[in-house]
C-alpha positions as CSV (number, residue, x, y, z in Angstrom):
1,M,-41.0,125.0,-144.6
2,K,-39.6,124.0,-141.2
3,K,-42.6,125.6,-139.5
4,M,-45.0,123.6,-141.7
5,F,-43.1,120.4,-141.1
6,L,-43.2,121.0,-137.3
7,S,-46.9,121.8,-137.5
8,M,-47.6,118.6,-139.4
9,I,-45.7,116.6,-136.8
10,A,-47.7,118.3,-134.0
11,V,-51.0,117.5,-135.7
12,A,-49.8,113.9,-136.3
13,M,-49.0,113.5,-132.6
14,V,-52.4,114.9,-131.5
15,M,-54.1,112.5,-133.9
16,A,-52.1,109.6,-132.6
17,A,-52.9,110.5,-129.0
18,C,-56.6,110.3,-129.7
19,S,-58.1,106.8,-129.6
20,K,-61.5,105.5,-130.3
21,A,-63.8,106.2,-127.3
22,D,-64.6,103.1,-125.3
23,V,-68.2,102.2,-125.8
24,A,-70.0,101.0,-122.6
25,T,-71.4,97.6,-122.8
26,P,-75.1,97.3,-121.8
27,L,-75.8,96.0,-118.4
28,E,-77.2,92.5,-118.6
29,V,-79.8,91.6,-116.0
30,D,-81.2,88.1,-115.7
31,T,-85.0,88.6,-115.5
32,T,-85.9,85.0,-116.1
33,V,-86.1,84.2,-112.4
34,T,-88.3,86.4,-110.2
35,A,-88.8,86.7,-106.4
36,Y,-91.7,88.4,-104.7
37,I,-92.1,90.5,-101.6
38,T,-95.6,90.8,-100.2
39,G,-97.0,92.7,-97.3
40,Y,-99.9,94.8,-96.0
41,V,-100.7,98.5,-95.9
42,T,-102.9,99.7,-93.0
43,Y,-104.1,102.9,-91.4
44,E,-106.6,104.1,-88.9
45,P,-109.2,106.4,-90.6
46,N,-111.8,106.0,-87.8
47,T,-110.6,105.8,-84.2
48,T,-114.2,105.5,-83.0
49,A,-114.8,102.1,-84.7
50,T,-114.5,98.8,-83.0
51,N,-111.7,97.7,-85.3
52,P,-110.2,101.0,-86.5
53,T,-107.4,99.6,-88.6
54,T,-108.2,99.1,-92.2
55,F,-106.6,99.0,-95.6
56,V,-105.4,102.2,-97.3
57,P,-107.3,103.2,-100.5
58,S,-105.2,102.5,-103.6
59,N,-105.0,106.0,-104.8
60,N,-103.1,106.9,-101.6
61,V,-100.5,104.1,-101.8
62,V,-97.2,105.0,-103.4
63,I,-94.6,102.3,-103.0
64,N,-91.3,102.5,-104.8
65,A,-88.7,99.8,-104.9
66,T,-85.3,99.5,-106.5
67,V,-82.5,96.9,-106.7
68,D,-78.9,97.9,-107.0
69,Y,-77.4,96.9,-110.3
70,A,-74.5,95.3,-108.4
71,D,-76.9,92.9,-106.8
72,L,-78.3,91.9,-110.2
73,N,-75.2,91.2,-112.2
74,G,-72.4,90.6,-109.6
75,F,-70.3,93.5,-110.8
76,A,-69.8,96.8,-109.1
77,A,-72.1,98.7,-111.4
78,S,-73.5,101.9,-110.0
79,G,-77.2,102.9,-110.0
80,A,-80.4,101.0,-109.3
81,L,-83.1,99.3,-111.3
82,P,-86.7,100.4,-110.5
83,V,-88.8,97.2,-110.0
84,A,-92.6,96.6,-110.4
85,T,-94.9,97.2,-107.4
86,S,-98.6,96.6,-107.1
87,Y,-101.3,97.2,-104.5
88,N,-104.7,95.7,-104.0
89,A,-106.9,98.0,-101.8
90,S,-109.5,95.3,-101.2
91,T,-107.0,93.0,-99.5
92,G,-104.5,95.6,-98.4
93,M,-101.7,93.6,-99.9
94,Y,-98.7,95.0,-101.8
95,T,-96.5,92.9,-104.1
96,I,-93.1,93.8,-105.3
97,S,-91.7,91.7,-108.3
98,V,-87.9,91.5,-108.2
99,P,-85.6,90.0,-110.8
100,A,-83.4,87.7,-108.7
101,P,-80.5,86.0,-110.5
102,R,-80.3,82.3,-109.9
103,N,-76.5,82.4,-109.8
104,A,-76.4,85.1,-107.1
105,T,-74.2,84.1,-104.1
106,T,-76.1,86.5,-101.8
107,P,-79.7,87.4,-101.5
108,T,-81.0,90.3,-103.6
109,S,-81.5,93.4,-101.4
110,V,-84.5,95.6,-102.3
111,S,-84.8,99.2,-101.2
112,I,-88.4,100.1,-100.5
113,S,-89.8,103.6,-99.9
114,V,-93.3,104.6,-99.1
115,S,-95.0,108.1,-99.4
116,G,-97.5,109.5,-97.0
117,F,-100.8,111.1,-98.0
118,A,-103.3,113.8,-96.9
119,G,-106.6,112.6,-95.4
120,T,-109.1,112.8,-92.5
121,Q,-109.6,110.8,-89.4
122,T,-112.8,110.4,-87.5
123,Q,-112.2,111.0,-83.8
124,F,-114.3,111.3,-80.6
125,V,-114.9,114.8,-79.4
126,G,-114.1,115.2,-75.7
127,G,-114.2,111.4,-75.1
128,G,-117.4,110.8,-77.1
129,P,-120.0,110.0,-78.0
130,A,-119.9,112.9,-80.6
131,T,-117.4,112.5,-83.4
132,T,-115.6,114.9,-85.8
133,N,-113.5,114.5,-88.9
134,V,-110.0,115.9,-88.4
135,S,-107.8,116.8,-91.4
136,G,-104.2,115.9,-91.4
137,F,-101.5,113.7,-93.0
138,Y,-100.9,110.0,-92.8
139,N,-97.2,109.3,-92.5
140,P,-95.7,105.8,-92.9
141,A,-94.3,104.6,-89.6
142,T,-91.3,103.4,-91.6
143,A,-90.8,105.4,-94.8
144,N,-87.7,103.5,-96.1
145,F,-86.7,100.0,-95.5
146,T,-84.8,97.1,-97.1
147,Q,-85.9,93.6,-97.7
148,S,-83.7,90.7,-98.9
149,V,-85.0,88.0,-101.2
150,E,-83.6,85.0,-103.1
151,A,-84.4,83.7,-106.5
152,G,-87.8,82.0,-106.7
153,Q,-88.8,83.0,-103.2
154,T,-91.9,84.8,-102.0
155,V,-91.1,86.7,-98.8
156,L,-93.6,88.3,-96.4
157,G,-92.3,91.8,-96.0
158,S,-93.1,94.5,-93.5
159,T,-96.6,95.7,-92.8
160,I,-96.6,99.3,-93.7
161,T,-98.6,101.2,-91.1
162,F,-99.6,104.8,-91.5
163,T,-99.9,107.0,-88.5
164,F,-102.1,110.2,-88.4
165,Q,-100.7,113.7,-87.8
166,P,-103.5,116.3,-87.5
167,S,-103.0,119.6,-89.3
168,P,-102.3,122.5,-87.0
169,V,-105.4,124.5,-86.1
170,N,-105.1,128.2,-87.0
């Protein structure tokens, strides 16, 4: 009987030590005010042309942007919110749409990353006038950068320039 009584006390203590798990409250982000970052994406597909710099075809442009949750709600939340990016190949302009809380005491900081792409570049052979297409990889001159923006602003961001790296010849 004594063992049963002690067992019941032990079970009661374990049950009393357990409390209802804290449920995380959802992160609230004010998306009613937006800011925009715009810029251009260029590369040099033809070094033999008079004006070799042109806009990158849209299927080759991958721009990712995120905003730290802490910038959006003022609390020390961890993680980042992916934000919308778009690119217009006919104008070479990218646009990043950022939720920017109007009550923020500091500008919203946007982390931007750009991926390179495989392609060819037309180059002179031995100083010209003959040309050849060289296969290689276009790397962004700056693959990762940060841009700050405030609520309601449109900011001209960095021009993203891709540089060509020929593939090794076997």
